N, C-alpha and C positions, 0 to 999 in steps of 0.2 A: 221702135227703137232704130237708131241708125245702124247700118251694117258695120260690124267690126267693133261695136261698143262692148265693153267688158262689164259684167255685173256679178256680184257675189252669188254663189249657188247655196241655197238653203241646205244645211246639213253637210256642207263640204268641208267644214272645219273640224278636225279631229285632233286629239291630243296624242303626243308621243308617250313613251313608257313612263318618263319622269320629266320634271322641268329641267330644261337645259341638258339633254343627253348628248350634246355635241353631234347632231345629225350631219351626215356627209352628203349623200346623194339621194335625190328623189327620182324614181324611174317608173314609168308605166310599161307594163309588159306588152309584147306585140299584139295580143288579142284585144287590148284596150279594156280588159275587165279588172285588172289588178294594179294597184299602186304600191310600190315598195319603197322603203326608207331604210338606209343603214344608220345605226346609232353607234358611234365610236366608243363613247364612254361606257355604255351598258353592254356592248358586244351583242346587240340584237339586230335582227332584220324584221322590220314591221311590214305587215301586209294589210291592205285595205281593199275591200270590194268597191269597184266603181259602178254605181247604178246608172240606169239609162238617162236620168236627168242630171248626171254629173256629180251627184252627192256621194259621199263615202260611207261605207258601212263601218262597223266597229273594228278596232285594231286587233289583229292577232300577231303576236310576237314570237319569233323563233330565235333560239340561241345560235349565234354564229359559231361555226366550228373553229374559224380562225380568230385571232385577237385583233381588235380595232378594225372592224370592217369599214371600208372606205368606198372607192369607186366600184361600179358594176356595169355589166353589159349583157344583153340577151343575145343568144345565138340566132342569126337570121335563118339558118337552115332548120334547126330544131328549136322553135321559139319557146318551148317549155324549159329549156336549159339556160342558166345564166351563171356568170362567173363574177366573183367578188375578189378584189385585192385586199389583203389584210396588212395593216400598217406594221404590226408586230407579229411575225409568223410564229416565233418561239415564245414570245411574251416574257423573256428573261434577259437580264443584263442591261447596261446603260443604253445601248443602241442595238437592240435585237434585230436580226434581219427580217425583211418582209416576206410575204407569202401570197399565194393565190389559191382560192377554193372554188370548186364547181358544185352547183346545186341544181335540183329540179324544182319547178313550181308547178304543182298539179292541184287544180281545184282550190287554189289559195293556200295550199300547204307547201312548205319548203322542206326538202329532204336533201341529204348529202349525196353527191356523186363520188367525189374524191377530193383529197386535200386535208389540211393545207399543204401545198407544195412550196417549199422554201425556195426563194429566188436568190438568196445570199446578198441582196442589195438592201438599201435603206429607204424606208418611208414610201412604199408604192402608193400612188395617188390615183391616176386616171386609168380607165380600162376601155379598150376597144376590141372588137372581134371582126375579122374579115367577112366579106359578103358570102364566101363559100363555106363559112363555119369551120375552117380548118386551123386557124391561128388566132391567138389572142396576144395583146401587148399591153404592158403596164409601164407607166412612166415612174421613175424612181428619183425624186427630186434631190434627196440627200446623197445619192451616189452619182448623179449627173449622167444617167444612162436609161436605157429601155430594156426590159426583159421580155422575151418572146416565149410563147407556150404553144405546143401542138395540142390540138383537140381531137381525141379519138372518136370512133363511130358511136360510142355510147356516152360521149360527153366527158370522158376522163381527160385530164390535162397532165402534161409533162413538159419540163423545161426543154427549150430548143438548144440552149447552150449550157454546158455543165456548170459554168461559173455564174450563170444568170445574166450575162451581159450580151445582148444581141446587137445593140448599137449604143454609141456614146454621143453625148451632147457636150458643148463647151464646158470646161472644168469649173468655170466661175458662174455657172447658171444652175437654176433649179427647174428642170423640165416638169411642168405641171400638167396642163391639159394636152390631150392628143386628138387628132382627127384623121380619119381615113377618107381618101377620095371615094366617090360613089362606086367606082369599079374595084376598089381596094388595092389598086396598084401602087398607091403612094400613101405613106404615113407621115403626118406632120406633128411636130411637138412644139409647144410654146415654151421657150427658154426664158424663165423669169429671173430677174436680178433684183426683185423687190426686197428680198431679205438679205441682200449682200451687205456686209459690214466693211467699213464704217458707214457707208451710205449706199442707197439703192442705185442701180444702173439701168440702162435701157434694156428692154426685153428684145430677144431675137427669135428667129424661127429656124428650126431644123427640119429637114425633109429627107425622106428615105424611100427608095424603091423597094417594094415588097416582092421578093422572088418566089418561085414556085415551091421552094422548100422552106419558106418562111423567113429566110435570112433577109437582112436589111443592109442596103448600101446607100451612102449619102448621095443626094442629088442637088442639095442646096448648100451654099456656103452661108452659114449663119451671120457672118460678118457683113453680108450685103443687105441684111434686114435690121434696121434700127427702129424699134417701136417704143412708145411711152413706157416708162418704168411701171406704171400702174396697170398695164395691159393684163387682163386675166382670161377672158373667154377665148375659145377657138372653135371654128366650124370650117368644114371642108365640103366640097361637092365634086 
């Protein structure tokens, strides 16, 4: 076979809990042993064992403590810890605020650390954790902002700002994906206008310096970046 060719792995296809459970993120843990999937519709976190040949073991599902689990990230310092943002933290009302929940992954089993911690913002989407494992950030598309969280020594999380707003993006955008620079000194957010009414507009980019206390200050003028309205993914180095 030519180097770089892709081929299906026998046994690598596994079902989710139900047909069309509205899955959000697929994530491999830092050990490379486990694959996790968040299911928004069923409020489940699925875990699959990754075998040496790349095939997947049977699914084990754990009930999410928060409602509508979406994006997730593992802590680089304590790789058994991961954080999930919950689209509907309270699960009540026409537009309930979002939340964030911290978990342990041990031997393929998911257990709660703490949360959901309500962030008082709407529809948290993407999650990133700094390289030193001290801070986590979630983008809130429907609130046009970013919520920051402090991570304690035992993985517990708490809001950096009492109102849940650590940084803001342009008011006519929906900040979707985030990316941290390799040294975690800068945080970038993709500001989408794909859902803007009556018609979509160009995407832009917001950038922030990450300070030692976790606070964020803008370092990029989003108006200087005009991207195609269909832009979705974001990566940083």
